[in-house]
N, C-alpha and C positions, 0 to 999 in steps of 0.2 A: 624641601620645596617641591610641591606637586607639579607633575608635568601635565600639560593640556593633552587631550587625545591626539591632536595633530603633531605635537612634539614627540609623544610616545611612539606614534606611527612612524615618523621619520627615523627615529633612533633604533627601531626594531628590525630584526631580520625576518620575523614571523609575527603575524597578527591573526588571531582566530577567536571564535566564540565556541565554547564547549562546556559540557557538564562534567564536574569533578566526580570521577567514579572510584578513585582509590588514592589513599595517602600512605606512602611508605616512609616511615621515620626510622632513624637508627635505633638499635636496641639500647645502646648506651650513648647518651649525649654528653659530650665534654664541653661544648660551646654552643651558643646560639647560632653560630655560623656552620655547624655540622649540616651536611647536605640531607635534604629530604627529597623524595620524588612525589610529585603530584601528577596523577594520570587522568587525562581528560578524554571524553568521548566527544570528538569535534563535530560540530554541525555546519559551521560557516568559516571559510578561510578568506581573509582579506589581503594577506601578504605572505609569501614564503612557501616552502615545501613542508606541508603539515599533513600528518597521517590521520586516519579516522580515529585511531587510539594514539594519543600523543603524550609523551612523558616530558615533564618540566622539572628541572633541577632548581631548588630554591633553598635558602637558609631555613633552618628548622624553627626559627622564631621571628615574629614580626618586629622585634626590637632590632634585628639585623636585616630588615626589609624582606624577610621571608613571607611567603603567602600565608594568609589567615582566612581560609575558606572552609566551610563545612562540606562534607561529602554530599553530593546532590545539588550543589550550587551551580548555577550557570554563570560563567565569567567571560569577560573579554580579556584575553591574554596577549601581552606584548612580550615576545621572546627574543632573546639575542643568542647568538651562537656560542659565545663565551664571555665570561665576565663575572664580577662580584666574587672572584676567587673560588668559583665553583668548577667542577670537573665533569661537564656533560659528555656523554658518549656521542659519537657522530650521529646526527639525526635527532638528538635531544636538544632542547633549548633551555636557557636560563631565564627565569622571570622572578619578579618580586614586586612587593608593594610600591617600592620607590620608582619602578619602571613604568608604573601606570596600571598594572593588572588589578582588576577589581571585579566585584560581583556585578553582573549585568543590571541588576535591579537598582544599582546606585549610579550608573553612568549611561550615556547614550552613545550609539554608534553614529558618528558624523556622516553625512551624505558624501563628504569628500573621500571617504574610504572606498567608494564605488560599490559595485555589486559583488556579493560574496560568490566564491566558487566552492565546489565540493572538495572535501579533503582527499588526499591520496588513500588508496585502499590499504588495509592492514594496519600494522602497529609500528611506531618508531621503536628503536631500541629502548630498553628500560634498564639503565645502569644499576650497579650495586649501590645500595643506600647505606651501607655500613662501613665504618672505619675499622681499623685493626682491633681496637679495644672491643667493639661490638662483636666482631667475629670471634674473639677469644671468649667473651662472656657467653655467647650463644652456643659455642662448641666446647665448653669447658671440659667435658668428659673425655674428649680426644687428647687433651693435654694431661688430664689427671690420670687416665688409665696407664700410660707408660710410667708415670711417676710412681704409681702404686706398685707396679710390677718391679721396678727397680728397688724401691724401699722394701717390698716383700722379699725379694731375692737377698738383699743384704741382711735382713733379719734371719732368714733361714740359714744363710752361710755362717753367721755368728753363732 
């Protein structure tokens, strides 16, 4: 069930408009709930402590309410400090399609939101977007090298 902008605003810890500048997805996805990071360049803040560069944690797939926006899209983002079984760093927010976040071209900002303010300078923290399996796959050679040394030593000893 879709939230109205007023409902999404009330339920959110942060509301802002920004341009999506980067998407960081896990190297290996095991589930549509695996965390991705969407990084926005923020232009207008309507609620909360939002940085000029703001990281949003979301599920990696729209089927799990994850964000589905192309890089370069301008969006209105409704973020919460924690939820949806996500693990944001302090200063990051969690957002998803089910919370009302959408491309600005498809929604309007209600006058009840008031006048926007400027974002905080700098960047929010941008947490790790990989789980243990992704780290293992991306760094396989650090695990393989000791194994090769051990196997090689056993062959030479025999």
